[in-house]
N, C-alpha and C positions, 0 to 999 in steps of 0.2 A: 505492499501501500503506501502511495506517497504522501508527503503530511500535507494535513488537512487544510483546504482553502476555507478560508471563514469567511466569510459574508453575513452580516449588521443592513435591514434596511425596515423602511418602516412598513408596517405591515395593510398591507395596499396592494392590489394586481395588479395595479403599473408595473410593480416591479418583480413580475413574476419573470418576463422575457429572460431578465439576468440574471436568477438564478439557474434559469434552464440550457441560458450561452456557456455559463460556466459550468457544471453539471456534463456537458457536451461539450467541449475545450476540454475536460480532466482525459475525454475516453479518447481521444482524435489520433492517439500515440499510437494506438491499440488500431487503427485501422477500421471500427467498429463496418460492421454492415450497413444497412439503411432498419432494417426490423429494429435493431438495437439503438437505436442512434434512437425511430420512434417511440420506443418502450421508454428510453430511459426521460425523456422528452415530455410525453404522456403522467408517468409517473411521478415526476416531480414536481409537474402539475396540482395532477391531484391531492398528493400527500400537503403541498405546500399553500394548494388554496382553501382547505377542510382547516387551517389550523387561522388563518388569513380572516375567514368566514365569523369565526368564533374569537379574534383577539379582543382586547376592550377597546377602547376608543385609546387613538391614541399610542400605542404599543407600537413593538418592532418586532418583525420578525429572525432569529438569529436560524443561522444554515450554515454547516460544515458539511463540507464533498470530501472525498478522501476513495482515491481509484487504485485500482489494479490494472494486470491488466486481462485479467479477465470479468472484473466486475467495477460495478463505484457504490458508497456507498453515501446515505445523509444521510443526516442529524440534526432534527431542525426543533424550535424551542418557541414560544410563544408565549405574552401572557395574554390569556381568554377571561373573555365576560362569560363565556359556557361551556359546558365540561366538552371537550368533539372528541371523544372517545364512545361516548354514550348517544352521538347523534351524526353517526357516518351512516352514510344515506349507502342502501344496498347496492346501488348503479358503481358507489366509485367503490367500496369494501370489490368489484368486480372485479374493475378496472384496473385494480391493485394489482390481485392475486395473481390477472391472468400478462400483469407488465413486471413482477417485483419476483425475486424471490423469492425473499419474507419483508413482509412490512408495519408497523405496530400504531399506534395514535392513543395513546394516553387523557383522559379525564384532566391531569396536570397545562392539560398544551404543547409536550414532549410528542416526537415522532421517529422514529427512523426505518429504513427500510432499502433496502439492497438490489440491484438491480445488473442482473448477467449482463455480457459482450461479448459477442458474440463478431470473431474477427470477417473482413470481407475480404 
């Protein structure tokens, strides 16, 4: 795994693209296939959006990304106003189940996931 890349941004959906770009950049050296890139971007979007949707007013989202040749890990934290784990929409769960090796969202506003990366 590489050293973590840490990002701290306002908990606002406008900044999701920055996190997706950073995650995609970390796997670029692995020459990923298109499906891996799409899965990573979709998974990042879903899990970070879930935290942002439940963020307390004026809070930030903190994301740490770690890359390896065959996977990328993400951990995120946000000060939330409502429990995130208990309100994971079934479609969000299905997307994360199909795009990640593992994922977890907790009621304390933390989340983790691992996405496998296939070489192209």
